[in-house]
Backbone bond lengths (Angstrom), bond angles and torsions (degrees), N, CA, C in turn:
res aa  C-N    CA-C-N  psi(-1)  N-CA   C-N-CA  omega(-1)  CA-C   N-CA-C  phi
1 D - - - 1.454 - - 1.528 112.52 -
2 E 1.331 116.30 -32.45 1.462 120.37 178.88 1.522 111.70 -59.48
3 M 1.338 115.62 -27.44 1.453 120.62 -179.87 1.532 109.90 -59.73
4 Y 1.313 115.46 -29.62 1.461 120.66 -178.71 1.521 110.54 -100.68
5 D 1.312 116.59 55.51 1.450 122.01 177.00 1.533 108.45 -73.05
6 F 1.326 116.91 144.87 1.464 121.98 -177.38 1.529 112.04 -53.77
7 F 1.337 116.86 -35.54 1.463 120.37 -176.23 1.527 112.95 -65.54
8 I 1.347 118.70 -21.39 1.477 118.75 179.54 1.526 111.12 -60.92
9 L 1.315 116.75 -17.94 1.471 119.21 178.84 1.526 110.80 -62.05
10 S 1.325 117.22 -26.95 1.471 119.70 -179.72 1.531 111.57 -69.49
11 R 1.334 117.58 -14.36 1.476 121.53 -178.32 1.521 113.13 -97.03
12 Q 1.319 116.94 1.01 1.459 119.63 -173.85 1.522 112.56 -86.49
13 S 1.318 114.57 157.68 1.473 120.23 178.45 1.526 109.64 -71.58
14 Q 1.327 115.38 163.32 1.470 120.70 177.30 1.528 110.52 -57.65
15 E 1.335 117.05 -39.08 1.476 121.04 -178.46 1.525 110.64 -62.27
16 V 1.333 116.10 -45.00 1.463 120.59 -179.83 1.527 109.62 -63.80
17 L 1.318 116.30 -46.64 1.466 120.08 -179.45 1.524 111.44 -61.77
18 Q 1.322 116.88 -40.97 1.463 119.70 179.90 1.525 110.71 -64.36
19 A 1.336 116.83 -39.34 1.468 120.23 177.52 1.526 110.11 -63.12
20 L 1.326 116.94 -41.94 1.467 120.85 179.21 1.520 111.74 -68.23
21 L 1.330 115.61 -37.80 1.467 119.35 179.48 1.530 111.30 -67.21
22 E 1.328 116.84 -27.53 1.469 120.17 175.74 1.526 110.54 -77.51
23 A 1.341 116.62 -32.80 1.468 121.24 -175.45 1.528 113.30 -79.94
24 V 1.326 116.76 -24.15 1.470 121.17 -176.16 1.529 109.02 -116.60
25 P 1.347 117.86 130.12 1.469 120.76 -179.76 1.530 112.90 -57.73
26 L 1.334 115.34 144.20 1.474 121.46 -179.75 1.524 112.47 -53.91
27 E 1.345 116.48 -39.61 1.469 120.81 -179.00 1.527 110.39 -57.03
28 E 1.338 116.27 -39.00 1.462 119.73 -179.89 1.525 111.00 -69.71
29 W 1.332 116.41 -38.64 1.465 119.19 177.52 1.521 110.59 -61.19
30 V 1.340 116.46 -41.02 1.462 120.73 -179.20 1.531 109.68 -59.38
31 V 1.329 116.77 -46.10 1.466 120.87 179.18 1.529 110.34 -64.42
32 A 1.330 116.25 -48.14 1.465 121.30 -175.76 1.526 112.82 -62.05
33 L 1.323 116.32 -31.80 1.468 119.85 -176.43 1.526 113.26 -85.77
34 K 1.340 117.23 -7.21 1.472 119.71 176.86 1.522 108.39 -62.87
35 G 1.319 116.08 124.35 1.457 120.63 177.86 1.525 114.58 74.23
36 A 1.344 116.40 5.40 1.475 119.88 179.41 1.532 109.84 -75.16
37 E 1.330 115.61 163.85 1.460 120.96 178.45 1.531 108.99 -58.18
38 P 1.345 116.97 135.82 1.473 120.82 -178.99 1.530 112.71 -53.40
39 E 1.320 117.10 -36.82 1.467 121.08 -179.94 1.535 110.38 -59.61
40 L 1.319 116.59 -43.27 1.465 121.55 -179.54 1.525 110.98 -66.44
41 V 1.322 116.19 -44.85 1.472 120.85 179.45 1.525 109.64 -58.13
42 K 1.337 116.08 -45.51 1.463 121.52 -178.65 1.533 110.99 -62.78
43 V 1.332 116.87 -44.96 1.467 121.61 -179.09 1.534 110.33 -60.84
44 V 1.331 116.77 -44.22 1.468 120.76 -179.86 1.525 109.73 -64.98
45 Q 1.326 116.73 -45.06 1.470 119.74 -177.92 1.519 112.67 -64.90
46 T 1.336 117.78 -31.53 1.462 118.72 179.33 1.527 111.40 -78.65
47 A 1.328 117.00 -15.43 1.466 120.27 -178.92 1.535 112.41 -84.43
48 I 1.323 116.65 -12.81 1.468 118.59 -177.88 1.521 111.24 -108.87
49 P 1.336 115.46 154.04 1.466 119.38 177.57 1.540 110.63 -60.02
50 K 1.316 115.67 152.54 1.466 121.57 -177.03 1.538 111.77 -54.04
51 R 1.324 116.78 -40.85 1.465 120.34 -178.76 1.525 111.00 -61.12
52 Q 1.345 115.62 -42.63 1.459 119.94 178.56 1.519 110.95 -66.81
53 A 1.315 117.01 -36.92 1.468 120.74 178.46 1.527 109.81 -62.94
54 Q 1.326 116.29 -39.45 1.472 120.22 177.86 1.525 110.43 -67.71
55 Q 1.323 116.01 -38.90 1.458 121.80 177.24 1.531 109.68 -61.22
56 M 1.330 115.92 -43.86 1.462 121.69 178.35 1.520 110.43 -58.56
57 E 1.320 115.57 -43.41 1.466 121.82 -178.83 1.525 110.08 -62.18
58 S 1.329 117.47 -42.18 1.466 119.21 -178.44 1.538 110.80 -72.07
59 I 1.329 117.76 -34.48 1.472 120.72 175.68 1.535 108.48 -62.60
60 K 1.332 115.46 -43.17 1.470 121.36 -179.28 1.529 110.67 -59.65
61 R 1.320 116.08 -44.26 1.471 120.29 179.49 1.525 110.94 -63.54
62 R 1.330 116.73 -44.28 1.474 121.12 -179.59 1.517 111.94 -64.41
63 Q 1.327 116.08 -37.79 1.449 121.98 -173.40 1.525 114.67 -68.14
64 G 1.315 116.13 -39.66 1.455 119.50 -176.99 1.525 111.67 66.88
65 P 1.338 116.92 -159.89 1.463 120.78 -178.01 1.534 112.55 -62.55
66 V 1.322 115.30 144.63 1.469 121.67 -179.11 1.536 107.76 -128.56
67 P 1.355 118.08 137.07 1.465 120.03 178.31 1.536 110.91 -60.33
68 L 1.327 116.01 140.57 1.455 122.12 -179.84 1.527 111.82 -55.66
69 S 1.343 116.51 -38.32 1.471 119.70 -179.34 1.530 111.05 -61.23
70 R 1.324 116.61 -36.88 1.478 120.65 178.11 1.530 110.21 -67.91
71 I 1.333 117.03 -42.28 1.467 121.30 178.81 1.525 109.66 -59.75
72 E 1.334 116.31 -46.99 1.468 120.35 -179.55 1.520 111.41 -62.74
73 Q 1.342 117.43 -39.82 1.467 120.86 179.13 1.523 111.21 -64.52
74 V 1.323 117.31 -44.66 1.464 121.52 -179.35 1.531 110.04 -64.40
75 R 1.341 117.01 -39.08 1.468 119.81 176.86 1.527 110.66 -62.69
76 K 1.340 116.53 -41.59 1.474 120.42 177.59 1.518 110.11 -61.98
77 D 1.339 116.38 -42.60 1.469 121.15 179.56 1.531 110.48 -61.32
78 I 1.322 116.68 -43.95 1.466 120.64 179.35 1.522 109.69 -63.01
79 M 1.325 116.84 -43.08 1.466 119.82 -179.31 1.528 111.15 -66.62
80 A 1.326 118.25 -28.57 1.471 121.04 174.86 1.525 109.27 -65.82
81 V 1.326 117.01 -40.27 1.470 121.86 176.68 1.529 108.84 -63.89
82 V 1.344 116.59 -43.05 1.468 121.93 178.85 1.534 109.51 -58.33
83 R 1.330 116.07 -48.68 1.477 120.56 -179.61 1.525 111.36 -60.12
84 D 1.333 116.23 -45.72 1.468 120.49 -179.99 1.528 111.23 -61.66
85 M 1.328 116.55 -46.64 1.464 120.15 -178.50 1.530 110.78 -64.44
86 A 1.338 116.75 -37.86 1.467 120.51 178.27 1.527 109.94 -68.00
87 A 1.324 116.65 -42.54 1.471 121.29 -179.50 1.525 111.32 -64.01
88 N 1.335 116.67 -34.17 1.466 121.35 179.96 1.523 112.73 -85.34
89 G 1.329 116.48 1.21 1.462 120.23 179.12 1.515 114.53 75.61
90 E 1.346 116.45 13.45 1.470 119.57 -179.53 1.524 111.39 -75.85
91 I 1.335 116.02 -28.85 1.465 121.12 177.53 1.529 108.25 -136.44
92 T 1.319 115.79 156.54 1.460 121.48 174.95 1.515 107.01 -115.23
93 L 1.328 116.67 113.07 1.455 121.16 -177.20 1.522 112.16 -83.84
94 Q 1.318 115.15 142.18 1.466 121.23 169.76 1.519 105.14 -101.37
95 L 1.342 116.53 114.58 1.457 119.38 -177.80 1.525 112.14 -81.58
96 F 1.322 116.94 -20.12 1.461 121.05 175.58 1.513 107.28 -142.79
97 R 1.319 115.84 159.45 1.465 119.64 -177.67 1.526 109.07 -72.27
98 E 1.304 114.36 124.76 1.449 119.49 -178.76 1.517 108.43 -137.99
99 Q 1.312 116.89 141.53 1.459 119.24 178.28 1.512 108.30 -69.67
100 T 1.317 115.54 138.40 1.450 120.16 177.64 1.521 109.31 -119.66
101 V 1.303 115.27 154.39 1.459 121.15 -179.68 1.526 107.54 -127.54
102 E 1.326 115.50 132.40 1.477 119.92 178.75 1.515 109.82 -79.44
């Protein structure tokens, strides 16, 4: 399970992130990204359309503080979706940063 740490999302391609962003509601992403590494937050925000990024920002403002236990649960839920999508061949995960060539 450690292999599927939430931070591995920062290593994924735009295509993978976009598929995950479609599969998981924006509200959950907002919770999951609270207190996350800045690199991960930036990668997720660049993977979504500007309108959705603005929507995320307004959800974040409305939400206010969130208990850490809820953040951890939502991250686990997202990673379960990641595992399922990878197992079904819907996405190809990069578990470590590797140079790719087109």
